[in-house]
N, C-alpha and C positions, 0 to 999 in steps of 0.2 A: 287860295292857292291850290288846294287839293282838287278843286273843280276844273282846273286847267286841263283841257282835252289834249290828247296826243296830237302833235303837229302832223299835218298831211302834206305840207309844202315847206321848202327851204326857208321861205320868208317867215313862216310861222315859227319855225325852229330858231331862226335868228332873233326874232322878237323875244322868245322865251329866254334864250341865252343872254341877251342884253340885260334882261331883268335879273336873272340869276347871278350873272357876273358881278353886278354891283355889290352883292353880298358874299362873294366867293371866299373872303377871308374867314367867314363864320362857318363854312362848310368843310368838314374834315375830309381830306383826300379829294378835294374838288377836281384837280386835274385828272386823277385816275378815274373818277366817277363819270366825267364828261367825255372821255375818249370815244365811246361808241357813238355818241350823237354828234360830236365834233367832226368825225369822219364823214358824215353826211353832207357837210358844207363844202367838201372838196369838189372841184369842177370835174375831176376824172372819175368820180364815184356816182353810180346810179342810185337814186333814192330807193332805199329798201328799209322800211320800218319793221324790224324784227323783234324777237324777244330780248335780245341784248340791248337794243335801243330803248325798248319799253322799260326794262329794268333800270337803266341809267336815268331815264326821265322820272320814273317813280321815286328813285332814291333822292334825286334833287328836290322834288316836291316835298318829300318826307323830311328832308333836312330842315326845312323852314318851320316845321312843327316841333322839332326837337331842339333847336338852337335856343337855349335859355337866354342868351345875350339879346335876342330879338324880342324880348318881352316889353310890354308897355312900362314906361317909367312910373313908379308910384311915388307921388309927392309926399304922401303921408308917412311912408317908411323912412327910417333913419338911413342916411347915406354916409358911407365911409370911403374915403379916397386913400389908397395906399400907393406910394411911389418908391422907386429905387433910384438913388442918386449915384450909384457906382458907375464906373466906366463900362 
């Protein structure tokens, strides 16, 4: 994930966003973080990859290394399931 290069075309950005969007619920402030790069998908916006887009892209890639929820499941460790049955 960290090796993913900055996109240079709209198609490359769309590919990255499709991948990231699948995990969006695990990324804190996903909508706010993606705003600078989502703007590049608009038809009336000229492609300009600047520092703001690079920061957004880097933050999304970094989120995958920080999300503890995305760790591999360890079958050896004890598993506890807690639920809440209130309305």
